[in-house]
C-alpha positions as a Markdown table, in Angstrom:
| # | Residue | x | y | z |
|---|---|---|---|---|
| 1 | Met | -2.2 | 0.7 | -0.6 |
| 2 | Leu | -2.1 | 3.3 | -3.3 |
| 3 | Thr | -1.5 | 6.9 | -2.4 |
| 4 | Glu | -3.8 | 9.7 | -3.5 |
| 5 | Arg | -0.9 | 11.0 | -5.7 |
| 6 | Glu | -0.8 | 7.6 | -7.6 |
| 7 | Lys | -4.6 | 7.6 | -8.0 |
| 8 | Lys | -4.6 | 11.2 | -9.4 |
| 9 | Cys | -2.3 | 10.0 | -12.3 |
| 10 | Phe | -5.4 | 8.5 | -13.9 |
| 11 | Glu | -7.7 | 11.5 | -13.4 |
| 12 | Ser | -7.5 | 12.7 | -17.1 |
| 13 | His | -7.5 | 9.2 | -18.6 |
| 14 | Glu | -10.2 | 8.1 | -21.0 |
| 15 | Ala | -11.2 | 4.5 | -21.6 |
| 16 | Thr | -11.9 | 2.7 | -24.9 |
| 17 | Leu | -13.0 | -0.9 | -25.3 |
| 18 | Leu | -12.6 | -2.8 | -28.6 |
| 19 | Asp | -14.6 | -6.0 | -28.7 |
| 20 | Tyr | -13.5 | -8.6 | -31.2 |
| 21 | Gly | -15.5 | -11.5 | -29.7 |
| 22 | Thr | -13.0 | -13.6 | -27.8 |
| 23 | Ile | -10.5 | -10.8 | -27.9 |
| 24 | Lys | -11.2 | -7.7 | -25.9 |
| 25 | Val | -8.9 | -4.7 | -25.7 |
| 26 | Leu | -9.4 | -2.1 | -23.0 |
| 27 | Asp | -7.2 | 1.0 | -23.4 |
| 28 | Phe | -6.9 | 3.7 | -20.7 |
| 29 | Lys | -4.9 | 6.8 | -21.4 |
| 30 | Arg | -4.8 | 10.5 | -21.7 |
| 31 | Pro | -5.9 | 11.9 | -25.1 |
| 32 | Asp | -2.7 | 13.9 | -25.5 |
| 33 | Ser | -0.1 | 11.9 | -23.7 |
| 34 | Ser | 1.3 | 8.4 | -23.1 |
| 35 | Tyr | 1.9 | 9.2 | -19.4 |
| 36 | Tyr | 0.6 | 6.2 | -17.3 |
| 37 | Gln | -1.2 | 4.8 | -20.4 |
| 38 | Ile | -2.2 | 1.1 | -19.9 |
| 39 | Arg | -3.7 | -1.6 | -22.1 |
| 40 | Phe | -5.6 | -4.7 | -20.9 |
| 41 | Leu | -5.8 | -7.3 | -23.7 |
| 42 | Phe | -8.0 | -10.3 | -22.8 |
| 43 | Glu | -7.7 | -13.6 | -24.8 |
| 44 | Glu | -11.0 | -14.9 | -23.5 |
| 45 | Asp | -10.9 | -18.2 | -25.3 |
| 46 | Tyr | -7.6 | -19.0 | -23.5 |
| 47 | Cys | -8.5 | -17.1 | -20.2 |
| 48 | Arg | -5.3 | -15.1 | -20.6 |
| 49 | Leu | -4.6 | -11.4 | -19.8 |
| 50 | His | -1.8 | -9.2 | -21.2 |
| 51 | Ile | -1.1 | -5.9 | -19.7 |
| 52 | Ser | 1.2 | -3.4 | -21.4 |
| 53 | Gly | 2.0 | 0.3 | -21.6 |
| 54 | Asp | 3.8 | 3.0 | -19.6 |
| 55 | Leu | 3.5 | 1.0 | -16.4 |
| 56 | Gly | 5.3 | -2.1 | -17.6 |
| 57 | Ser | 4.0 | -5.5 | -18.9 |
| 58 | Leu | 2.5 | -8.6 | -17.4 |
| 59 | Thr | 0.9 | -11.8 | -18.5 |
| 60 | Ala | -1.6 | -13.7 | -16.3 |
| 61 | Ala | -3.8 | -16.8 | -16.9 |
| 62 | Asn | -6.4 | -18.9 | -15.2 |
| 63 | Cys | -8.5 | -21.7 | -16.4 |
| 64 | Thr | -12.0 | -20.1 | -16.2 |
| 65 | Asn | -12.2 | -16.4 | -15.0 |
| 66 | Met | -9.4 | -14.4 | -16.7 |
| 67 | Thr | -12.0 | -12.6 | -18.9 |
| 68 | Tyr | -13.1 | -9.0 | -19.2 |
| 69 | Glu | -16.2 | -9.3 | -17.1 |
| 70 | Lys | -15.0 | -11.9 | -14.6 |
| 71 | Phe | -11.8 | -10.0 | -14.0 |
| 72 | Ala | -13.7 | -7.2 | -12.5 |
| 73 | Glu | -15.6 | -9.5 | -10.3 |
| 74 | Asp | -12.9 | -11.9 | -9.1 |
| 75 | Tyr | -9.6 | -9.9 | -9.3 |
| 76 | Ala | -10.1 | -6.2 | -9.2 |
| 77 | Gly | -10.4 | -6.1 | -5.4 |
| 78 | Asn | -7.9 | -8.9 | -4.6 |
| 79 | Pro | -4.3 | -8.2 | -5.7 |
| 80 | Gly | -3.1 | -11.3 | -3.7 |
| 81 | Tyr | -5.3 | -13.6 | -5.7 |
| 82 | Phe | -4.3 | -11.9 | -8.9 |
| 83 | Arg | -0.6 | -12.3 | -8.1 |
| 84 | Glu | -1.0 | -16.1 | -7.9 |
| 85 | Lys | -2.1 | -16.1 | -11.6 |
| 86 | Val | 0.8 | -14.0 | -13.0 |
| 87 | Glu | 3.0 | -16.0 | -15.3 |
| 88 | Cys | 5.6 | -13.3 | -16.2 |
| 89 | His | 6.1 | -9.6 | -15.5 |
| 90 | Asn | 8.8 | -6.9 | -15.9 |
| 91 | Arg | 8.0 | -4.7 | -12.9 |
| 92 | Pro | 9.0 | -6.1 | -9.5 |
| 93 | Phe | 6.2 | -6.8 | -7.0 |
| 94 | Phe | 8.6 | -6.3 | -4.1 |
| 95 | Val | 11.8 | -4.3 | -3.3 |
| 96 | Phe | 14.1 | -4.5 | -0.3 |
| 97 | Asp | 15.2 | -1.5 | 1.7 |
| 98 | Glu | 18.6 | -2.0 | 3.4 |
| 99 | Asn | 18.0 | 0.6 | 6.2 |
| 100 | Met | 14.7 | -1.0 | 7.0 |
| 101 | Ala | 16.3 | -4.4 | 6.9 |
| 102 | Lys | 19.0 | -3.4 | 9.4 |
| 103 | Ala | 16.5 | -2.0 | 11.8 |
| 104 | Ser | 14.3 | -5.1 | 11.6 |
| 105 | Leu | 17.3 | -7.4 | 12.0 |
| 106 | Lys | 18.6 | -5.5 | 15.1 |
| 107 | Glu | 15.1 | -5.8 | 16.6 |
| 108 | Tyr | 14.9 | -9.5 | 15.8 |
| 109 | Leu | 18.4 | -10.2 | 17.3 |
| 110 | Asp | 17.2 | -8.4 | 20.5 |
| 111 | Glu | 13.9 | -10.3 | 20.7 |
| 112 | Ser | 15.5 | -13.7 | 20.1 |
| 113 | Gly | 18.2 | -13.1 | 22.7 |
| 114 | Val | 21.0 | -13.3 | 20.2 |
| 115 | Leu | 22.1 | -9.7 | 20.2 |
| 116 | Ala | 24.2 | -10.0 | 23.4 |
| 117 | Glu | 26.0 | -13.0 | 21.8 |
| 118 | Val | 26.7 | -11.0 | 18.7 |
| 119 | Leu | 28.1 | -8.1 | 20.6 |
| 120 | Arg | 30.2 | -10.4 | 22.8 |
| 121 | Asp | 31.6 | -12.7 | 20.1 |
| 122 | Gly | 35.3 | -12.0 | 19.5 |
| 123 | Arg | 35.1 | -8.6 | 21.0 |
| 124 | Met | 38.2 | -6.6 | 21.6 |
| 125 | Asp | 38.6 | -4.4 | 24.7 |
| 126 | Trp | 38.5 | -1.2 | 22.7 |
| 127 | Glu | 35.4 | -2.1 | 20.7 |
| 128 | Thr | 32.0 | -0.6 | 21.4 |
| 129 | Asp | 28.6 | -2.2 | 20.9 |
| 130 | Asp | 28.1 | -0.1 | 17.8 |
| 131 | Asp | 31.5 | -1.3 | 16.5 |
| 132 | Lys | 30.5 | -4.9 | 16.9 |
| 133 | Leu | 27.1 | -4.5 | 15.5 |
| 134 | Asn | 28.4 | -2.6 | 12.4 |
| 135 | Asp | 31.0 | -5.4 | 11.8 |
| 136 | Phe | 28.3 | -8.0 | 11.9 |
| 137 | Phe | 26.0 | -6.0 | 9.6 |
| 138 | Glu | 28.9 | -5.6 | 7.1 |
| 139 | Asp | 29.0 | -9.3 | 6.8 |
| 140 | Val | 25.2 | -9.8 | 6.7 |
| 141 | Phe | 24.6 | -7.0 | 4.2 |
| 142 | Ser | 27.7 | -7.4 | 2.0 |
| 143 | Asp | 25.7 | -8.8 | -0.9 |
| 144 | Phe | 22.4 | -7.2 | -0.2 |
| 145 | Thr | 20.4 | -5.9 | -3.2 |
| 146 | Asp | 17.1 | -4.1 | -3.5 |
| 147 | Ala | 15.9 | -6.9 | -5.8 |
| 148 | Gln | 16.6 | -9.9 | -3.6 |
| 149 | Gly | 17.5 | -8.6 | -0.1 |
| 150 | Ile | 20.1 | -10.5 | 1.8 |
| 151 | Gly | 22.3 | -12.7 | -0.4 |
| 152 | Ser | 24.2 | -15.9 | 0.1 |
| 153 | Thr | 27.1 | -14.3 | 2.0 |
| 154 | Gly | 24.7 | -12.7 | 4.4 |
| 155 | Tyr | 23.0 | -16.0 | 5.1 |
| 156 | Glu | 26.3 | -17.6 | 5.9 |
| 157 | Ala | 26.9 | -14.8 | 8.5 |
| 158 | Leu | 23.5 | -15.4 | 10.0 |
| 159 | Glu | 24.0 | -19.1 | 10.2 |
| 160 | Arg | 26.7 | -18.6 | 12.9 |
| 161 | Tyr | 23.8 | -17.8 | 15.2 |
| 162 | Phe | 20.7 | -19.3 | 13.6 |
| 163 | Ser | 20.1 | -22.8 | 12.3 |
| 164 | Asp | 17.6 | -21.6 | 9.7 |
| 165 | Pro | 17.9 | -17.9 | 9.1 |
| 166 | Trp | 15.8 | -18.1 | 5.9 |
| 167 | Glu | 12.7 | -18.3 | 8.2 |
| 168 | Phe | 13.0 | -14.6 | 9.1 |
| 169 | Ala | 15.8 | -13.1 | 6.9 |
| 170 | Ser | 14.0 | -13.5 | 3.6 |
| 171 | Ser | 11.5 | -10.8 | 4.5 |
| 172 | Leu | 13.8 | -8.3 | 6.1 |
| 173 | Gly | 13.3 | -4.9 | 4.5 |
| 174 | Lys | 10.7 | -6.3 | 2.1 |
| 175 | Gln | 8.2 | -3.8 | 0.7 |
| 176 | Glu | 5.5 | -4.0 | -1.9 |
| 177 | Thr | 5.8 | -1.8 | -4.9 |
| 178 | Asn | 2.0 | -1.6 | -5.3 |
| 179 | Ile | 2.3 | -2.2 | -9.1 |
| 180 | Leu | -0.5 | -4.8 | -9.0 |
| 181 | Glu | -2.7 | -2.5 | -7.1 |
| 182 | Leu | -2.0 | 0.2 | -9.7 |
| 183 | Tyr | -3.0 | -2.1 | -12.5 |
| 184 | Leu | -6.2 | -3.2 | -10.7 |
| 185 | Tyr | -7.1 | 0.4 | -9.9 |
| 186 | Ala | -6.6 | 1.5 | -13.5 |
| 187 | Phe | -8.8 | -1.4 | -14.7 |
| 188 | Gln | -11.6 | -0.5 | -12.2 |
| 189 | Met | -11.5 | 3.2 | -13.3 |
| 190 | Ala | -11.5 | 2.3 | -17.0 |
| 191 | Lys | -14.3 | -0.2 | -16.7 |
| 192 | Ala | -16.4 | 2.2 | -14.7 |
| 193 | Gln | -16.2 | 4.7 | -17.6 |
| 194 | Ile | -17.2 | 2.0 | -20.1 |
| 195 | Asp | -20.1 | 0.9 | -18.0 |
| 196 | Gln | -21.3 | 4.5 | -17.5 |
| 197 | Arg | -21.4 | 5.0 | -21.3 |
| 198 | Lys | -23.4 | 1.8 | -21.7 |
| 199 | Asn | -25.9 | 3.0 | -19.0 |
| 200 | Pro | -25.6 | 6.8 | -19.1 |
| 201 | Phe | -28.7 | 7.4 | -16.9 |
| 202 | Glu | -27.7 | 4.9 | -14.2 |
| 203 | Lys | -26.2 | 7.4 | -11.8 |
| 204 | Asp | -28.8 | 10.1 | -12.6 |
| 205 | Gly | -31.8 | 7.8 | -12.4 |
| 206 | Asn | -32.1 | 7.8 | -8.6 |
| 207 | Arg | -31.7 | 11.6 | -8.5 |
| 208 | Arg | -34.4 | 12.1 | -11.1 |
| 209 | Ser | -36.7 | 9.7 | -9.4 |
| 210 | Lys | -36.4 | 11.4 | -6.1 |
| 211 | Ala | -36.8 | 14.8 | -7.7 |
| 212 | Ser | -39.9 | 13.6 | -9.5 |
| 213 | Lys | -41.4 | 12.3 | -6.3 |
| 214 | Gly | -40.7 | 15.5 | -4.5 |
| 215 | Gln | -42.4 | 17.6 | -7.2 |
| 216 | Arg | -45.5 | 15.3 | -7.2 |
| 217 | Ser | -45.8 | 15.6 | -3.4 |
| 218 | Gln | -46.0 | 19.4 | -3.8 |
| 219 | Leu | -48.8 | 19.4 | -6.3 |
| 220 | Pro | -52.2 | 20.6 | -4.9 |
| 221 | Ser | -55.0 | 18.0 | -4.4 |
| 222 | Gly | -56.5 | 16.9 | -7.6 |
| 223 | Gly | -53.7 | 18.5 | -9.6 |
| 224 | Ser | -51.8 | 16.8 | -12.5 |
| 225 | Arg | -48.5 | 17.1 | -14.1 |
| 226 | Thr | -47.6 | 16.8 | -17.8 |
| 227 | Gly | -44.4 | 16.2 | -19.5 |
| 228 | Pro | -41.4 | 14.1 | -18.5 |
């Protein structure tokens, strides 16, 4: 979920739409800065989308609905569905936090009944529980990275106690970067500006209608009103 701080980054952005038929280019940026600028280029005859700008780049495709109008309907509120259609990207969708991974692993060891075995295995008289757990974590997290999480050496350490550690270890410390949500939010904001320009009285229409009704209801019996 996006933070309010992330959303505010688009407050001063202005949207422009260039329509070349099967090619549509939606730009969303500040008039005086490239900060958080983003471009959505739709190849509608190939149902392909290219995103570029200050927030990285991405290419996505689908057989029928990767177009300007259908993107708003089918993808804007569904980042999980959109992720399935991504072909390439240069910003990670997930990162791995080592401290979070260690806390989650300790909890999993305890819940699965393995923690006691880890603390007891090969223990010396002078070693404490913290000593044993830290030794085990050194093996498990020796090749941990924020891009992939636990590495091959870590899985080998876990296999001493679990037959298939991949079932739980692959998600330890995993966090979404929200980059897809950021793209989709920017698209929604930009398209809303374009739609408002196409229908400038859409938002004011209801207010004017209500005001007009209120004024008519205050007219004396038999009275009339001229003008708009």
